[in-house]
C-alpha positions in Angstrom: 6.6 -2.4 -3.0 9.3 -5.1 -2.8 12.8 -3.8 -2.4 15.1 -3.3 -5.4 18.3 -1.6 -6.4 16.3 0.5 -8.9 13.9 1.6 -6.2 16.8 2.6 -4.0 18.2 4.8 -6.8 14.8 6.5 -7.1 14.8 7.1 -3.3 18.3 8.7 -3.4 17.1 11.1 -6.1 13.9 12.0 -4.3 15.7 12.6 -1.0 18.0 15.1 -2.7 15.2 16.9 -4.4 12.5 16.9 -1.6 12.1 20.1 0.5 12.8 19.7 4.2 9.2 20.2 5.3 6.9 19.5 2.3 3.2 19.9 2.8 1.2 16.7 2.8 0.0 16.1 -0.8 -3.6 16.0 -1.9 -4.8 12.7 -3.4 -7.4 11.7 -5.9 -8.8 8.2 -6.1 -9.8 6.1 -9.2 -10.9 2.5 -9.7 -8.5 0.4 -11.6 -9.9 -1.2 -14.7 -10.7 -4.9 -14.7 -11.3 -7.5 -17.5 -14.9 -7.9 -18.8 -17.1 -9.8 -16.4 -14.6 -9.5 -13.5 -15.6 -6.5 -11.4 -13.7 -7.5 -8.3 -10.0 -7.5 -7.7 -7.1 -6.6 -5.5 -3.5 -5.4 -6.1 -0.9 -7.6 -4.4 2.3 -5.9 -5.3 3.5 -2.7 -7.0 7.0 -1.8 -8.3 8.9 1.5 -8.0 7.3 2.9 -11.1 3.7 2.2 -10.1 3.1 -1.0 -12.1 0.8 -3.1 -10.0 -0.1 -6.8 -10.2 -2.8 -8.9 -8.6 -6.0 -10.8 -9.4 -9.5 -10.1 -10.5 -12.6 -12.2 -10.3 -16.3 -12.3 -11.0 -16.8 -12.1 -7.3 -16.7 -15.9 -6.7 -14.4 -18.8 -7.7 -10.9 -18.6 -9.3 -9.9 -15.4 -11.1 -7.4 -14.0 -13.5 -3.8 -12.8 -13.1 -3.6 -9.1 -14.1 -1.1 -6.2 -14.5 -2.1 -2.6 -14.2 0.1 -0.3 -16.2 -0.4 3.3 -17.3 -4.1 3.3 -16.4 -4.8 0.0 -18.4 -5.3 -3.6 -17.3 -3.4 -6.5 -19.0 -5.2 -9.8 -18.6 -2.7 -12.6 -18.2 -5.4 -15.3 -18.1 -6.6 -17.6 -15.3 -4.3 -17.4 -12.2 -2.8 -14.9 -9.8 0.0 -12.4 -10.3 1.9 -12.2 -7.0 4.9 -10.0 -7.4 6.5 -7.6 -10.0 10.1 -6.3 -10.2 11.3 -2.9 -11.3 11.5 -4.0 -15.0 8.0 -5.3 -15.1 8.8 -9.0 -14.8 5.8 -10.7 -13.0 5.6 -14.0 -11.1 2.6 -15.9 -9.8 0.7 -18.8 -11.2 -1.2 -19.5 -14.4 -4.0 -22.0 -13.8 -2.1 -23.6 -10.9 1.4 -23.7 -12.4 4.2 -21.3 -11.2 4.8 -18.8 -14.1 7.0 -15.8 -14.9 5.7 -13.2 -17.4 8.2 -11.1 -19.2 8.1 -9.2 -22.5 4.7 -10.5 -23.3 5.7 -14.2 -22.8 4.6 -16.6 -20.1 7.4 -18.9 -18.9 6.4 -21.9 -16.8 8.9 -22.2 -13.9 8.1 -25.8 -13.1 5.9 -28.6 -14.3 4.6 -29.2 -10.8 0.9 -28.5 -10.0 -0.1 -26.9 -7.8 2.7 -24.4 -7.6 3.2 -20.7 -7.6 5.8 -18.0 -8.1 6.2 -16.1 -4.8 8.7 -13.3 -5.4 11.1 -11.9 -8.0 14.1 -9.7 -7.7 15.5 -7.0 -10.0 17.7 -9.6 -11.8 14.7 -11.9 -12.6 15.5 -14.5 -10.0 12.2 -16.0 -8.9 11.2 -18.1 -5.9 8.7 -21.0 -6.5 6.7 -22.9 -3.9 5.7 -26.4 -5.1 5.7 -30.1 -4.2 4.4 -32.3 -1.5 5.7 -31.7 1.1 6.0 -28.1 0.0 9.5 -26.7 -0.8 10.8 -23.4 -2.0 13.1 -23.4 -5.0 15.0 -20.6 -6.8 14.6 -20.2 -10.5 17.5 -18.5 -12.2 18.1 -18.2 -15.9 16.0 -21.3 -16.7 17.3 -23.6 -13.9 15.2 -24.4 -10.9 17.1 -25.3 -7.7 15.4 -26.6 -4.5 16.6 -24.6 -1.5 18.4 -26.8 1.0 16.5 -25.7 4.2 15.2 -28.9 6.0 11.6 -29.7 6.7 8.3 -28.7 5.0 8.6 -25.1 3.9 5.8 -22.8 5.1 6.0 -19.0 4.7 8.4 -16.5 3.3 10.1 -17.3 0.1 11.2 -13.7 -0.4 14.2 -13.0 -2.6 16.2 -9.7 -2.5 18.7 -8.3 -5.0 21.6 -9.9 -3.1 20.2 -13.3 -3.9 19.2 -14.0 -0.3 16.0 -15.9 0.3 14.2 -15.8 3.6 11.9 -18.8 4.6 10.6 -20.7 7.5 9.9 -24.4 7.7 8.8 -27.0 10.1 12.5 -27.1 11.3 13.2 -23.4 11.7 13.8 -20.0 10.1 16.5 -19.6 7.5 18.3 -17.1 5.4 19.4 -18.9 2.2 21.4 -18.5 -1.0 20.8 -20.9 -3.9 23.2 -23.5 -2.4 23.2 -23.0 1.4 20.9 -22.0 4.2 21.8 -20.4 7.6 19.5 -21.1 10.5 18.3 -18.0 12.5 17.5 -18.0 16.2 14.0 -18.9 17.1 11.4 -17.6 19.5 9.6 -20.3 21.5 6.4 -19.8 19.4 5.7 -20.9 15.8 6.8 -18.2 13.3 5.3 -16.7 10.1 7.6 -14.7 7.8 6.4 -11.5 6.1 9.2 -9.5 4.5 12.9 -9.1 3.8 14.7 -6.0 2.7 17.6 -5.3 0.5 20.0 -5.5 3.5 18.8 -9.0 4.4 16.8 -8.1 7.4 13.9 -10.5 7.9 10.6 -9.7 9.5 8.2 -12.1 11.0 5.6 -12.8 13.7 5.8 -15.2 16.6 2.3 -16.7 16.6 0.6 -17.1 20.0 -2.3 -15.7 22.1 -0.2 -12.5 22.5 1.4 -12.3 19.0 4.8 -10.6 18.7 6.7 -9.1 15.8 10.3 -10.1 15.4 13.1 -8.7 13.2 16.3 -10.6 12.4 19.4 -8.5 11.6 22.4 -10.6 10.7 22.1 -13.5 13.2 20.4 -11.4 15.9 16.7 -11.5 16.7 14.9 -8.5 18.1 11.4 -8.5 19.7 9.8 -5.2 18.5 7.7 -4.9 21.6 4.2 -3.4 21.8 2.1 -0.3 22.5 0.9 -1.5 25.9 -1.5 -4.2 25.0 1.0 -7.1 24.5 -0.1 -8.0 20.9 1.7 -6.9 17.7 1.0 -7.9 14.1 2.4 -7.3 10.6 0.5 -6.7 7.4 2.7 -8.3 4.7 5.7 -8.0 2.4 5.7 -4.2 2.2 5.9 -3.7 6.0 9.7 -3.4 6.0 11.9 -0.9 4.1 15.6 -0.8 3.4 16.2 1.6 6.3 14.9 -1.1 8.7 11.6 0.7 9.4 8.8 -1.7 10.3 5.1 -0.9 10.3 2.1 -2.9 11.5 -0.4 -2.6 14.3 -0.3 -3.3 18.1 -2.9 -3.3 20.8 -2.5 0.0 22.8 -3.5 0.8 26.4 -7.0 1.9 25.2 -7.6 -1.7 24.2 -7.7 -0.9 20.5 -5.2 -1.8 17.7 -3.1 1.2 16.7 -0.9 1.5 13.6 2.8 1.8 14.5 6.1 2.6 13.0 9.3 1.0 14.5 12.9 2.0 13.9 16.1 1.3 15.9 14.4 0.0 18.9 11.7 2.7 19.2 8.0 1.9 18.4 6.0 5.0 17.6 2.2 5.0 17.9 0.7 6.4 14.7 -2.9 6.1 15.9 -5.3 8.4 17.6 -6.9 7.5 21.0 -10.2 5.6 20.7 -9.7 4.9 16.9 -8.6 1.5 15.5 -5.9 1.7 12.8 -3.6 -0.6 10.9 -0.5 0.0 8.8 0.4 -2.3 5.9 3.2 -0.6 4.0 6.1 1.8 4.3 8.1 3.3 1.4 11.7 4.4 1.4 10.9 7.8 2.7 9.1 6.4 5.7 5.6 7.3 4.5 3.1 4.7 5.8 -0.3 3.6 4.5 -3.1 1.5 5.9 -6.6 2.3 7.3 -8.4 3.7 10.3 -11.8 2.9 11.6 -14.3 5.3 10.0 -17.3 7.4 11.1 -20.7 8.1 9.7 -21.2 4.7 8.0 -17.6 4.3 6.9 -16.2 1.1 8.3 -12.6 1.5 7.2 -11.0 4.8 6.1 -7.9 4.6 3.9 -5.1 6.5 5.6 -1.6 7.9 4.9 0.8 8.7 7.8 3.7 11.2 7.0 5.5 13.9 8.8 3.8 13.1 12.0 0.3 13.6 10.5 -2.6 11.3 9.6 -4.0 12.0 6.1 -7.5 10.6 5.3 -7.3 9.3 1.7 -10.5 9.7 -0.5 -13.0 6.9 -0.4 -14.4 5.6 -3.7 -17.9 6.9 -4.4 -19.2 6.4 -0.9 -17.6 3.0 -0.4 -17.9 2.0 3.3 -14.5 0.3 3.3 -11.2 1.3 1.7 -7.8 0.0 2.6 -4.4 1.3 1.3 -2.0 -1.6 0.9 1.1 -0.4 -1.1 2.9 3.0 -1.5 5.8 3.8 -3.9 8.6 6.2 -3.2 6.9 8.6 -5.7 3.8 8.5 -3.5 1.5 6.4 -5.6 -0.8 4.3 -3.4 -2.7 1.2 -4.3 -5.3 -0.9 -2.5 -9.0 -1.7 -2.6 -12.4 -0.5 -1.6 -15.4 -2.6 -0.8 -18.5 -1.1 -2.6 -22.1 -1.1 -1.6 -22.5 -4.5 -3.3 -19.6 -5.8 -1.1 -17.3 -6.3 -4.1 -13.6 -5.6 -3.7 -12.7 -2.9 -6.2 -9.0 -2.3 -7.0 -8.1 1.3 -6.6 -5.2 3.7 -7.0 -4.6 7.0 -5.2 -2.6 9.6 -7.1 -1.0 12.8 -6.0 -3.2 15.7 -7.4 
């Protein structure tokens, strides 16, 4: 769930209403519907109200961009839906051209092919990746403006509700507005960017043999450390919330990767000894989802971490592999399961 002002308002209301020590909720699981002839799929983003977007396929080759809303699937045609804001505006690409979908209309964001929409904020500002060499541009109210960061643009392209865009290029890491970019301090290794929150904090990884997670706050860079095994990794755009909580996985002293939660300089091991685990997303309440290694023929067990406990989420019909990838502040979880035919089935976990 990408950050938004609307999501923050939901969080404030939930925090005021939630009991101090609520019991962990019970969840049910259901497969999300897919278009005819496209049984495989994966959700890539979900907004504060549980509207999810992603892609579905026949199991091979290019697929279709889709929206899941209210238990139904909306087929947007060939392409991929990458991000959705609180008002249901979707960005991604339609058959290789960056596109924004709003109010039942598809709006091309550029004429360049290949290109894709990467992220969209509450106000409908969208970031587009296109060109050769590749560049990020900001689309606002019908005007596309190339961001002035030097070099070939690589990862990031995340826009928040303040209009800040985080990106990295062959020349460095930048926090930009539409008209200016400020360079951020660099680690010695190459960098991949994964997330930015509503406060402008930027999350990335320094890529090397012993990979490290790094967080930029203002102009300062912080190495998040590790759980004893030197390597730390991040799962994607939902790995950082507006409170500055980071989740991911790090190699622990037992030689296995453990899910972690990091805040204010302290990394907390969420995993259990001897069990592999990975965390992919954290909501505004600090609840974390991902997966653990399973037992009894289960390769990956979808998991929720909250209030100091690990909650095993239901698997889909005996599927050997389920991964929870997004969680809203209302507790709705989306992800995928791999079934016996090794197809990726998009799923939703709902509070009972």
